[in-house]
PDB file of the backbone (N, CA, C, O) and the ligand in Angstrom, with CONECT records:
HET     ZN  A 101       1
ATOM      1  N   UNK A   1     -13.676 -14.095 -20.611  1.00  0.00           N
ATOM      2  CA  UNK A   1     -13.033 -12.784 -20.426  1.00  0.00           C
ATOM      3  C   UNK A   1     -13.580 -12.101 -19.170  1.00  0.00           C
ATOM      4  O   UNK A   1     -14.773 -11.808 -19.096  1.00  0.00           O
ATOM      5  N   UNK A   2     -12.725 -11.849 -18.192  1.00  0.00           N
ATOM      6  CA  UNK A   2     -13.216 -11.263 -16.949  1.00  0.00           C
ATOM      7  C   UNK A   2     -13.218  -9.739 -17.017  1.00  0.00           C
ATOM      8  O   UNK A   2     -14.156  -9.093 -16.549  1.00  0.00           O
ATOM      9  N   UNK A   3     -12.161  -9.165 -17.602  1.00  0.00           N
ATOM     10  CA  UNK A   3     -12.075  -7.710 -17.661  1.00  0.00           C
ATOM     11  C   UNK A   3     -11.922  -7.278 -19.122  1.00  0.00           C
ATOM     12  O   UNK A   3     -10.859  -7.439 -19.722  1.00  0.00           O
ATOM     13  N   UNK A   4     -12.989  -6.734 -19.674  1.00  0.00           N
ATOM     14  CA  UNK A   4     -12.925  -6.346 -21.079  1.00  0.00           C
ATOM     15  C   UNK A   4     -12.331  -4.954 -21.234  1.00  0.00           C
ATOM     16  O   UNK A   4     -12.019  -4.533 -22.348  1.00  0.00           O
ATOM     17  N   UNK A   5     -12.172  -4.227 -20.109  1.00  0.00           N
ATOM     18  CA  UNK A   5     -11.561  -2.906 -20.175  1.00  0.00           C
ATOM     19  C   UNK A   5     -12.556  -1.775 -20.376  1.00  0.00           C
ATOM     20  O   UNK A   5     -12.169  -0.608 -20.455  1.00  0.00           O
ATOM     21  N   UNK A   6     -13.849  -2.121 -20.460  1.00  0.00           N
ATOM     22  CA  UNK A   6     -14.867  -1.082 -20.707  1.00  0.00           C
ATOM     23  C   UNK A   6     -14.899  -0.040 -19.590  1.00  0.00           C
ATOM     24  O   UNK A   6     -14.998   1.158 -19.853  1.00  0.00           O
ATOM     25  N   UNK A   7     -14.815  -0.507 -18.337  1.00  0.00           N
ATOM     26  CA  UNK A   7     -14.884   0.437 -17.220  1.00  0.00           C
ATOM     27  C   UNK A   7     -13.776   1.482 -17.324  1.00  0.00           C
ATOM     28  O   UNK A   7     -14.018   2.680 -17.171  1.00  0.00           O
ATOM     29  N   UNK A   8     -12.566   1.013 -17.584  1.00  0.00           N
ATOM     30  CA  UNK A   8     -11.424   1.922 -17.695  1.00  0.00           C
ATOM     31  C   UNK A   8     -11.599   2.846 -18.895  1.00  0.00           C
ATOM     32  O   UNK A   8     -11.376   4.053 -18.804  1.00  0.00           O
ATOM     33  N   UNK A   9     -12.003   2.257 -20.027  1.00  0.00           N
ATOM     34  CA  UNK A   9     -12.138   3.062 -21.241  1.00  0.00           C
ATOM     35  C   UNK A   9     -13.170   4.160 -21.043  1.00  0.00           C
ATOM     36  O   UNK A   9     -12.955   5.305 -21.441  1.00  0.00           O
ATOM     37  N   UNK A  10     -14.312   3.799 -20.416  1.00  0.00           N
ATOM     38  CA  UNK A  10     -15.375   4.796 -20.237  1.00  0.00           C
ATOM     39  C   UNK A  10     -15.002   5.834 -19.196  1.00  0.00           C
ATOM     40  O   UNK A  10     -15.337   7.011 -19.329  1.00  0.00           O
ATOM     41  N   UNK A  11     -14.294   5.383 -18.142  1.00  0.00           N
ATOM     42  CA  UNK A  11     -13.888   6.316 -17.094  1.00  0.00           C
ATOM     43  C   UNK A  11     -12.897   7.343 -17.634  1.00  0.00           C
ATOM     44  O   UNK A  11     -12.877   8.489 -17.184  1.00  0.00           O
ATOM     45  N   UNK A  12     -12.085   6.936 -18.589  1.00  0.00           N
ATOM     46  CA  UNK A  12     -11.016   7.815 -19.050  1.00  0.00           C
ATOM     47  C   UNK A  12     -11.288   8.420 -20.431  1.00  0.00           C
ATOM     48  O   UNK A  12     -10.437   9.094 -21.012  1.00  0.00           O
ATOM     49  N   UNK A  13     -12.497   8.160 -20.939  1.00  0.00           N
ATOM     50  CA  UNK A  13     -12.810   8.622 -22.293  1.00  0.00           C
ATOM     51  C   UNK A  13     -12.680  10.139 -22.420  1.00  0.00           C
ATOM     52  O   UNK A  13     -12.129  10.657 -23.392  1.00  0.00           O
ATOM     53  N   UNK A  14     -13.202  10.832 -21.412  1.00  0.00           N
ATOM     54  CA  UNK A  14     -13.180  12.301 -21.442  1.00  0.00           C
ATOM     55  C   UNK A  14     -11.744  12.827 -21.537  1.00  0.00           C
ATOM     56  O   UNK A  14     -11.433  13.689 -22.359  1.00  0.00           O
ATOM     57  N   UNK A  15     -10.874  12.279 -20.666  1.00  0.00           N
ATOM     58  CA  UNK A  15      -9.469  12.701 -20.682  1.00  0.00           C
ATOM     59  C   UNK A  15      -8.798  12.304 -21.992  1.00  0.00           C
ATOM     60  O   UNK A  15      -7.960  13.030 -22.527  1.00  0.00           O
ATOM     61  N   UNK A  16      -9.187  11.134 -22.496  1.00  0.00           N
ATOM     62  CA  UNK A  16      -8.634  10.681 -23.774  1.00  0.00           C
ATOM     63  C   UNK A  16      -8.992  11.672 -24.882  1.00  0.00           C
ATOM     64  O   UNK A  16      -8.148  12.039 -25.699  1.00  0.00           O
ATOM     65  N   UNK A  17     -10.241  12.093 -24.895  1.00  0.00           N
ATOM     66  CA  UNK A  17     -10.706  13.035 -25.917  1.00  0.00           C
ATOM     67  C   UNK A  17      -9.963  14.364 -25.825  1.00  0.00           C
ATOM     68  O   UNK A  17      -9.738  15.028 -26.836  1.00  0.00           O
ATOM     69  N   UNK A  18      -9.589  14.742 -24.622  1.00  0.00           N
ATOM     70  CA  UNK A  18      -8.906  16.028 -24.435  1.00  0.00           C
ATOM     71  C   UNK A  18      -7.389  15.892 -24.451  1.00  0.00           C
ATOM     72  O   UNK A  18      -6.665  16.836 -24.135  1.00  0.00           O
ATOM     73  N   UNK A  19      -6.912  14.691 -24.826  1.00  0.00           N
ATOM     74  CA  UNK A  19      -5.457  14.453 -24.868  1.00  0.00           C
ATOM     75  C   UNK A  19      -4.793  14.690 -23.523  1.00  0.00           C
ATOM     76  O   UNK A  19      -3.692  15.236 -23.451  1.00  0.00           O
ATOM     77  N   UNK A  20      -5.470  14.275 -22.456  1.00  0.00           N
ATOM     78  CA  UNK A  20      -4.931  14.523 -21.119  1.00  0.00           C
ATOM     79  C   UNK A  20      -4.334  13.270 -20.485  1.00  0.00           C
ATOM     80  O   UNK A  20      -3.826  13.316 -19.365  1.00  0.00           O
ATOM     81  N   UNK A  21      -4.398  12.159 -21.202  1.00  0.00           N
ATOM     82  CA  UNK A  21      -3.867  10.915 -20.653  1.00  0.00           C
ATOM     83  C   UNK A  21      -2.393  10.763 -21.004  1.00  0.00           C
ATOM     84  O   UNK A  21      -1.914  11.299 -22.003  1.00  0.00           O
ATOM     85  N   UNK A  22      -1.688  10.020 -20.157  1.00  0.00           N
ATOM     86  CA  UNK A  22      -0.318   9.690 -20.514  1.00  0.00           C
ATOM     87  C   UNK A  22      -0.348   8.694 -21.678  1.00  0.00           C
ATOM     88  O   UNK A  22      -1.381   8.093 -21.972  1.00  0.00           O
ATOM     89  N   UNK A  23       0.784   8.536 -22.317  1.00  0.00           N
ATOM     90  CA  UNK A  23       0.806   7.763 -23.557  1.00  0.00           C
ATOM     91  C   UNK A  23       0.364   6.312 -23.354  1.00  0.00           C
ATOM     92  O   UNK A  23      -0.307   5.739 -24.212  1.00  0.00           O
ATOM     93  N   UNK A  24       0.741   5.718 -22.216  1.00  0.00           N
ATOM     94  CA  UNK A  24       0.384   4.320 -21.957  1.00  0.00           C
ATOM     95  C   UNK A  24      -1.122   4.147 -21.818  1.00  0.00           C
ATOM     96  O   UNK A  24      -1.705   3.234 -22.403  1.00  0.00           O
ATOM     97  N   UNK A  25      -1.752   5.027 -21.040  1.00  0.00           N
ATOM     98  CA  UNK A  25      -3.196   4.937 -20.846  1.00  0.00           C
ATOM     99  C   UNK A  25      -3.936   5.183 -22.155  1.00  0.00           C
ATOM    100  O   UNK A  25      -4.897   4.483 -22.474  1.00  0.00           O
ATOM    101  N   UNK A  26      -3.490   6.172 -22.906  1.00  0.00           N
ATOM    102  CA  UNK A  26      -4.131   6.476 -24.180  1.00  0.00           C
ATOM    103  C   UNK A  26      -4.023   5.285 -25.126  1.00  0.00           C
ATOM    104  O   UNK A  26      -4.969   4.973 -25.849  1.00  0.00           O
ATOM    105  N   UNK A  27      -2.868   4.621 -25.119  1.00  0.00           N
ATOM    106  CA  UNK A  27      -2.676   3.457 -25.983  1.00  0.00           C
ATOM    107  C   UNK A  27      -3.596   2.317 -25.563  1.00  0.00           C
ATOM    108  O   UNK A  27      -4.159   1.628 -26.414  1.00  0.00           O
ATOM    109  N   UNK A  28      -3.755   2.110 -24.234  1.00  0.00           N
ATOM    110  CA  UNK A  28      -4.666   1.080 -23.725  1.00  0.00           C
ATOM    111  C   UNK A  28      -6.075   1.313 -24.245  1.00  0.00           C
ATOM    112  O   UNK A  28      -6.740   0.386 -24.708  1.00  0.00           O
ATOM    113  N   UNK A  29      -6.518   2.544 -24.165  1.00  0.00           N
ATOM    114  CA  UNK A  29      -7.888   2.861 -24.537  1.00  0.00           C
ATOM    115  C   UNK A  29      -8.069   2.749 -26.046  1.00  0.00           C
ATOM    116  O   UNK A  29      -9.085   2.242 -26.521  1.00  0.00           O
ATOM    117  N   UNK A  30      -7.085   3.223 -26.788  1.00  0.00           N
ATOM    118  CA  UNK A  30      -7.170   3.118 -28.245  1.00  0.00           C
ATOM    119  C   UNK A  30      -7.255   1.650 -28.661  1.00  0.00           C
ATOM    120  O   UNK A  30      -8.017   1.279 -29.553  1.00  0.00           O
ATOM    121  N   UNK A  31      -6.448   0.828 -27.987  1.00  0.00           N
ATOM    122  CA  UNK A  31      -6.430  -0.606 -28.271  1.00  0.00           C
ATOM    123  C   UNK A  31      -7.777  -1.243 -27.922  1.00  0.00           C
ATOM    124  O   UNK A  31      -8.301  -2.069 -28.670  1.00  0.00           O
ATOM    125  N   UNK A  32      -8.321  -0.846 -26.782  1.00  0.00           N
ATOM    126  CA  UNK A  32      -9.608  -1.393 -26.361  1.00  0.00           C
ATOM    127  C   UNK A  32     -10.709  -1.010 -27.354  1.00  0.00           C
ATOM    128  O   UNK A  32     -11.535  -1.845 -27.721  1.00  0.00           O
ATOM    129  N   UNK A  33     -10.716   0.233 -27.779  1.00  0.00           N
ATOM    130  CA  UNK A  33     -11.792   0.688 -28.663  1.00  0.00           C
ATOM    131  C   UNK A  33     -11.724   0.037 -30.040  1.00  0.00           C
ATOM    132  O   UNK A  33     -12.728  -0.058 -30.745  1.00  0.00           O
ATOM    133  N   UNK A  34     -10.527  -0.410 -30.411  1.00  0.00           N
ATOM    134  CA  UNK A  34     -10.386  -1.093 -31.699  1.00  0.00           C
ATOM    135  C   UNK A  34     -11.155  -2.410 -31.712  1.00  0.00           C
ATOM    136  O   UNK A  34     -11.542  -2.904 -32.772  1.00  0.00           O
ATOM    137  N   UNK A  35     -11.374  -2.976 -30.519  1.00  0.00           N
ATOM    138  CA  UNK A  35     -12.039  -4.278 -30.446  1.00  0.00           C
ATOM    139  C   UNK A  35     -13.402  -4.206 -29.783  1.00  0.00           C
ATOM    140  O   UNK A  35     -14.078  -5.229 -29.668  1.00  0.00           O
ATOM    141  N   UNK A  36     -13.828  -3.024 -29.343  1.00  0.00           N
ATOM    142  CA  UNK A  36     -15.078  -2.907 -28.599  1.00  0.00           C
ATOM    143  C   UNK A  36     -16.000  -1.897 -29.302  1.00  0.00           C
ATOM    144  O   UNK A  36     -15.757  -0.690 -29.277  1.00  0.00           O
ATOM    145  N   UNK A  37     -17.048  -2.415 -29.920  1.00  0.00           N
ATOM    146  CA  UNK A  37     -17.964  -1.553 -30.669  1.00  0.00           C
ATOM    147  C   UNK A  37     -18.669  -0.569 -29.745  1.00  0.00           C
ATOM    148  O   UNK A  37     -18.928   0.573 -30.125  1.00  0.00           O
ATOM    149  N   UNK A  38     -18.977  -1.015 -28.532  1.00  0.00           N
ATOM    150  CA  UNK A  38     -19.683  -0.174 -27.574  1.00  0.00           C
ATOM    151  C   UNK A  38     -18.861   1.071 -27.241  1.00  0.00           C
ATOM    152  O   UNK A  38     -19.352   2.196 -27.335  1.00  0.00           O
ATOM    153  N   UNK A  39     -17.619   0.855 -26.856  1.00  0.00           N
ATOM    154  CA  UNK A  39     -16.767   1.982 -26.461  1.00  0.00           C
ATOM    155  C   UNK A  39     -16.371   2.837 -27.661  1.00  0.00           C
ATOM    156  O   UNK A  39     -16.278   4.058 -27.539  1.00  0.00           O
ATOM    157  N   UNK A  40     -16.139   2.221 -28.811  1.00  0.00           N
ATOM    158  CA  UNK A  40     -15.760   3.042 -29.963  1.00  0.00           C
ATOM    159  C   UNK A  40     -16.950   3.894 -30.406  1.00  0.00           C
ATOM    160  O   UNK A  40     -16.765   4.995 -30.925  1.00  0.00           O
ATOM    161  N   UNK A  41     -18.157   3.393 -30.206  1.00  0.00           N
ATOM    162  CA  UNK A  41     -19.347   4.197 -30.497  1.00  0.00           C
ATOM    163  C   UNK A  41     -19.422   5.408 -29.585  1.00  0.00           C
ATOM    164  O   UNK A  41     -19.701   6.521 -30.033  1.00  0.00           O
ATOM    165  N   UNK A  42     -19.167   5.180 -28.293  1.00  0.00           N
ATOM    166  CA  UNK A  42     -19.165   6.309 -27.346  1.00  0.00           C
ATOM    167  C   UNK A  42     -18.066   7.293 -27.677  1.00  0.00           C
ATOM    168  O   UNK A  42     -18.225   8.504 -27.521  1.00  0.00           O
ATOM    169  N   UNK A  43     -16.947   6.758 -28.137  1.00  0.00           N
ATOM    170  CA  UNK A  43     -15.823   7.605 -28.507  1.00  0.00           C
ATOM    171  C   UNK A  43     -16.203   8.516 -29.666  1.00  0.00           C
ATOM    172  O   UNK A  43     -15.876   9.702 -29.669  1.00  0.00           O
ATOM    173  N   UNK A  44     -16.910   7.939 -30.669  1.00  0.00           N
ATOM    174  CA  UNK A  44     -17.311   8.743 -31.832  1.00  0.00           C
ATOM    175  C   UNK A  44     -18.253   9.866 -31.424  1.00  0.00           C
ATOM    176  O   UNK A  44     -18.120  10.999 -31.887  1.00  0.00           O
ATOM    177  N   UNK A  45     -19.202   9.545 -30.557  1.00  0.00           N
ATOM    178  CA  UNK A  45     -20.107  10.583 -30.054  1.00  0.00           C
ATOM    179  C   UNK A  45     -19.308  11.653 -29.320  1.00  0.00           C
ATOM    180  O   UNK A  45     -19.554  12.849 -29.478  1.00  0.00           O
ATOM    181  N   UNK A  46     -18.347  11.204 -28.514  1.00  0.00           N
ATOM    182  CA  UNK A  46     -17.503  12.134 -27.763  1.00  0.00           C
ATOM    183  C   UNK A  46     -16.709  13.046 -28.670  1.00  0.00           C
ATOM    184  O   UNK A  46     -16.575  14.238 -28.391  1.00  0.00           O
ATOM    185  N   UNK A  47     -16.180  12.500 -29.755  1.00  0.00           N
ATOM    186  CA  UNK A  47     -15.409  13.313 -30.710  1.00  0.00           C
ATOM    187  C   UNK A  47     -16.292  14.402 -31.300  1.00  0.00           C
ATOM    188  O   UNK A  47     -15.895  15.566 -31.364  1.00  0.00           O
ATOM    189  N   UNK A  48     -17.487  14.023 -31.728  1.00  0.00           N
ATOM    190  CA  UNK A  48     -18.401  14.990 -32.340  1.00  0.00           C
ATOM    191  C   UNK A  48     -18.726  16.104 -31.345  1.00  0.00           C
ATOM    192  O   UNK A  48     -18.709  17.283 -31.697  1.00  0.00           O
ATOM    193  N   UNK A  49     -19.022  15.722 -30.103  1.00  0.00           N
ATOM    194  CA  UNK A  49     -19.355  16.723 -29.083  1.00  0.00           C
ATOM    195  C   UNK A  49     -18.161  17.630 -28.791  1.00  0.00           C
ATOM    196  O   UNK A  49     -18.301  18.851 -28.712  1.00  0.00           O
ATOM    197  N   UNK A  50     -16.987  17.023 -28.633  1.00  0.00           N
ATOM    198  CA  UNK A  50     -15.791  17.803 -28.323  1.00  0.00           C
ATOM    199  C   UNK A  50     -15.479  18.782 -29.440  1.00  0.00           C
ATOM    200  O   UNK A  50     -15.152  19.943 -29.189  1.00  0.00           O
ATOM    201  N   UNK A  51     -15.581  18.305 -30.682  1.00  0.00           N
ATOM    202  CA  UNK A  51     -15.305  19.184 -31.824  1.00  0.00           C
ATOM    203  C   UNK A  51     -16.308  20.321 -31.906  1.00  0.00           C
ATOM    204  O   UNK A  51     -15.949  21.459 -32.208  1.00  0.00           O
ATOM    205  N   UNK A  52     -17.562  20.009 -31.636  1.00  0.00           N
ATOM    206  CA  UNK A  52     -18.594  21.039 -31.688  1.00  0.00           C
ATOM    207  C   UNK A  52     -18.317  22.120 -30.651  1.00  0.00           C
ATOM    208  O   UNK A  52     -18.443  23.311 -30.938  1.00  0.00           O
ATOM    209  N   UNK A  53     -17.939  21.704 -29.448  1.00  0.00           N
ATOM    210  CA  UNK A  53     -17.641  22.671 -28.393  1.00  0.00           C
ATOM    211  C   UNK A  53     -16.401  23.488 -28.749  1.00  0.00           C
ATOM    212  O   UNK A  53     -16.386  24.707 -28.581  1.00  0.00           O
ATOM    213  N   UNK A  54     -15.360  22.808 -29.242  1.00  0.00           N
ATOM    214  CA  UNK A  54     -14.130  23.520 -29.593  1.00  0.00           C
ATOM    215  C   UNK A  54     -14.381  24.521 -30.714  1.00  0.00           C
ATOM    216  O   UNK A  54     -13.874  25.642 -30.675  1.00  0.00           O
ATOM    217  N   UNK A  55     -15.161  24.119 -31.712  1.00  0.00           N
ATOM    218  CA  UNK A  55     -15.464  25.006 -32.824  1.00  0.00           C
ATOM    219  C   UNK A  55     -16.236  26.215 -32.315  1.00  0.00           C
ATOM    220  O   UNK A  55     -15.951  27.354 -32.686  1.00  0.00           O
ATOM    221  N   UNK A  56     -17.211  25.951 -31.467  1.00  0.00           N
ATOM    222  CA  UNK A  56     -18.030  27.033 -30.934  1.00  0.00           C
ATOM    223  C   UNK A  56     -17.176  27.996 -30.123  1.00  0.00           C
ATOM    224  O   UNK A  56     -17.372  29.210 -30.188  1.00  0.00           O
ATOM    225  N   UNK A  57     -16.226  27.458 -29.358  1.00  0.00           N
ATOM    226  CA  UNK A  57     -15.370  28.315 -28.533  1.00  0.00           C
ATOM    227  C   UNK A  57     -14.435  29.152 -29.396  1.00  0.00           C
ATOM    228  O   UNK A  57     -14.142  30.300 -29.064  1.00  0.00           O
ATOM    229  N   UNK A  58     -13.969  28.582 -30.501  1.00  0.00           N
ATOM    230  CA  UNK A  58     -13.054  29.306 -31.363  1.00  0.00           C
ATOM    231  C   UNK A  58     -13.764  30.419 -32.124  1.00  0.00           C
ATOM    232  O   UNK A  58     -13.227  31.512 -32.300  1.00  0.00           O
ATOM    233  N   UNK A  59     -14.971  30.122 -32.568  1.00  0.00           N
ATOM    234  CA  UNK A  59     -15.653  31.064 -33.451  1.00  0.00           C
ATOM    235  C   UNK A  59     -16.420  32.133 -32.689  1.00  0.00           C
ATOM    236  O   UNK A  59     -16.710  33.200 -33.229  1.00  0.00           O
ATOM    237  N   UNK A  60     -16.743  31.849 -31.447  1.00  0.00           N
ATOM    238  CA  UNK A  60     -17.609  32.749 -30.721  1.00  0.00           C
ATOM    239  C   UNK A  60     -17.012  33.118 -29.376  1.00  0.00           C
ATOM    240  O   UNK A  60     -16.456  32.267 -28.682  1.00  0.00           O
ATOM    241  N   UNK A  61     -17.125  34.362 -29.016  1.00  0.00           N
ATOM    242  CA  UNK A  61     -16.706  34.766 -27.682  1.00  0.00           C
ATOM    243  C   UNK A  61     -17.602  34.067 -26.660  1.00  0.00           C
ATOM    244  O   UNK A  61     -18.775  33.813 -26.936  1.00  0.00           O
ATOM    245  N   UNK A  62     -17.054  33.752 -25.476  1.00  0.00           N
ATOM    246  CA  UNK A  62     -17.836  33.011 -24.475  1.00  0.00           C
ATOM    247  C   UNK A  62     -19.190  33.648 -24.190  1.00  0.00           C
ATOM    248  O   UNK A  62     -20.191  32.947 -24.037  1.00  0.00           O
ATOM    249  N   UNK A  63     -19.222  34.961 -24.118  1.00  0.00           N
ATOM    250  CA  UNK A  63     -20.487  35.636 -23.794  1.00  0.00           C
ATOM    251  C   UNK A  63     -21.512  35.408 -24.907  1.00  0.00           C
ATOM    252  O   UNK A  63     -22.688  35.163 -24.637  1.00  0.00           O
ATOM    253  N   UNK A  64     -21.050  35.494 -26.181  1.00  0.00           N
ATOM    254  CA  UNK A  64     -21.930  35.220 -27.314  1.00  0.00           C
ATOM    255  C   UNK A  64     -22.400  33.782 -27.295  1.00  0.00           C
ATOM    256  O   UNK A  64     -23.571  33.485 -27.530  1.00  0.00           O
ATOM    257  N   UNK A  65     -21.441  32.876 -27.003  1.00  0.00           N
ATOM    258  CA  UNK A  65     -21.781  31.460 -26.977  1.00  0.00           C
ATOM    259  C   UNK A  65     -22.874  31.195 -25.952  1.00  0.00           C
ATOM    260  O   UNK A  65     -23.815  30.441 -26.202  1.00  0.00           O
ATOM    261  N   UNK A  66     -22.733  31.825 -24.805  1.00  0.00           N
ATOM    262  CA  UNK A  66     -23.694  31.619 -23.736  1.00  0.00           C
ATOM    263  C   UNK A  66     -25.098  32.029 -24.193  1.00  0.00           C
ATOM    264  O   UNK A  66     -26.063  31.297 -23.977  1.00  0.00           O
ATOM    265  N   UNK A  67     -25.204  33.197 -24.823  1.00  0.00           N
ATOM    266  CA  UNK A  67     -26.531  33.626 -25.246  1.00  0.00           C
ATOM    267  C   UNK A  67     -27.035  32.777 -26.415  1.00  0.00           C
ATOM    268  O   UNK A  67     -28.237  32.544 -26.542  1.00  0.00           O
ATOM    269  N   UNK A  68     -26.107  32.309 -27.278  1.00  0.00           N
ATOM    270  CA  UNK A  68     -26.520  31.418 -28.366  1.00  0.00           C
ATOM    271  C   UNK A  68     -27.100  30.128 -27.807  1.00  0.00           C
ATOM    272  O   UNK A  68     -28.150  29.659 -28.246  1.00  0.00           O
ATOM    273  N   UNK A  69     -26.398  29.565 -26.833  1.00  0.00           N
ATOM    274  CA  UNK A  69     -26.861  28.313 -26.235  1.00  0.00           C
ATOM    275  C   UNK A  69     -28.200  28.525 -25.528  1.00  0.00           C
ATOM    276  O   UNK A  69     -29.114  27.711 -25.655  1.00  0.00           O
ATOM    277  N   UNK A  70     -28.303  29.617 -24.789  1.00  0.00           N
ATOM    278  CA  UNK A  70     -29.559  29.897 -24.087  1.00  0.00           C
ATOM    279  C   UNK A  70     -30.707  30.079 -25.071  1.00  0.00           C
ATOM    280  O   UNK A  70     -31.812  29.590 -24.839  1.00  0.00           O
ATOM    281  N   UNK A  71     -30.444  30.788 -26.179  1.00  0.00           N
ATOM    282  CA  UNK A  71     -31.482  30.987 -27.190  1.00  0.00           C
ATOM    283  C   UNK A  71     -31.896  29.658 -27.796  1.00  0.00           C
ATOM    284  O   UNK A  71     -33.077  29.427 -28.056  1.00  0.00           O
ATOM    285  N   UNK A  72     -30.912  28.775 -28.023  1.00  0.00           N
ATOM    286  CA  UNK A  72     -31.211  27.475 -28.604  1.00  0.00           C
ATOM    287  C   UNK A  72     -32.053  26.634 -27.646  1.00  0.00           C
ATOM    288  O   UNK A  72     -32.988  25.949 -28.061  1.00  0.00           O
ATOM    289  N   UNK A  73     -31.710  26.697 -26.365  1.00  0.00           N
ATOM    290  CA  UNK A  73     -32.487  25.951 -25.368  1.00  0.00           C
ATOM    291  C   UNK A  73     -33.921  26.476 -25.324  1.00  0.00           C
ATOM    292  O   UNK A  73     -34.871  25.699 -25.231  1.00  0.00           O
ATOM    293  N   UNK A  74     -34.068  27.802 -25.392  1.00  0.00           N
ATOM    294  CA  UNK A  74     -35.409  28.377 -25.385  1.00  0.00           C
ATOM    295  C   UNK A  74     -36.196  27.938 -26.627  1.00  0.00           C
ATOM    296  O   UNK A  74     -37.385  27.634 -26.537  1.00  0.00           O
ATOM    297  N   UNK A  75     -35.524  27.909 -27.783  1.00  0.00           N
ATOM    298  CA  UNK A  75     -36.146  27.408 -29.007  1.00  0.00           C
ATOM    299  C   UNK A  75     -36.654  25.989 -28.830  1.00  0.00           C
ATOM    300  O   UNK A  75     -37.784  25.659 -29.191  1.00  0.00           O
ATOM    301  N   UNK A  76     -35.781  25.155 -28.261  1.00  0.00           N
ATOM    302  CA  UNK A  76     -36.122  23.745 -28.070  1.00  0.00           C
ATOM    303  C   UNK A  76     -37.325  23.608 -27.148  1.00  0.00           C
ATOM    304  O   UNK A  76     -38.235  22.818 -27.399  1.00  0.00           O
ATOM    305  N   UNK A  77     -37.309  24.398 -26.069  1.00  0.00           N
ATOM    306  CA  UNK A  77     -38.411  24.314 -25.107  1.00  0.00           C
ATOM    307  C   UNK A  77     -39.699  24.816 -25.738  1.00  0.00           C
ATOM    308  O   UNK A  77     -40.775  24.284 -25.466  1.00  0.00           O
ATOM    309  N   UNK A  78     -39.592  25.846 -26.587  1.00  0.00           N
ATOM    310  CA  UNK A  78     -40.782  26.408 -27.214  1.00  0.00           C
ATOM    311  C   UNK A  78     -41.401  25.440 -28.210  1.00  0.00           C
ATOM    312  O   UNK A  78     -42.612  25.453 -28.427  1.00  0.00           O
ATOM    313  N   UNK A  79     -40.552  24.587 -28.824  1.00  0.00           N
ATOM    314  CA  UNK A  79     -41.064  23.688 -29.866  1.00  0.00           C
ATOM    315  C   UNK A  79     -41.627  22.410 -29.280  1.00  0.00           C
ATOM    316  O   UNK A  79     -42.086  21.546 -30.028  1.00  0.00           O
ATOM    317  N   UNK A  80     -41.607  22.259 -27.937  1.00  0.00           N
ATOM    318  CA  UNK A  80     -42.149  21.025 -27.353  1.00  0.00           C
ATOM    319  C   UNK A  80     -43.499  21.265 -26.718  1.00  0.00           C
ATOM    320  O   UNK A  80     -44.101  20.337 -26.178  1.00  0.00           O
TER     321      UNK A  80
HETATM  322 ZN    ZN A 101     -15.537  -1.447 -24.183  1.00  0.00          ZN2+
END
């Protein structure tokens, strides 16, 4: 196998997650991830991250989100 499609899948994963790909490209990537554990793993991580960001944006005003994130970063830095 010369081209497993990983490069394309990884390059377009972000757009795929945001539903920004045309139907053909999205189908290619979906098909690739069905057979590639590496890319489907990255996809799962991407889904979790995307959902977390979307949830945060829906529930919190951007200004609140910004201070929440900054407070969390400060917490993390303080605990190390
Ligand atoms: Zn792959």
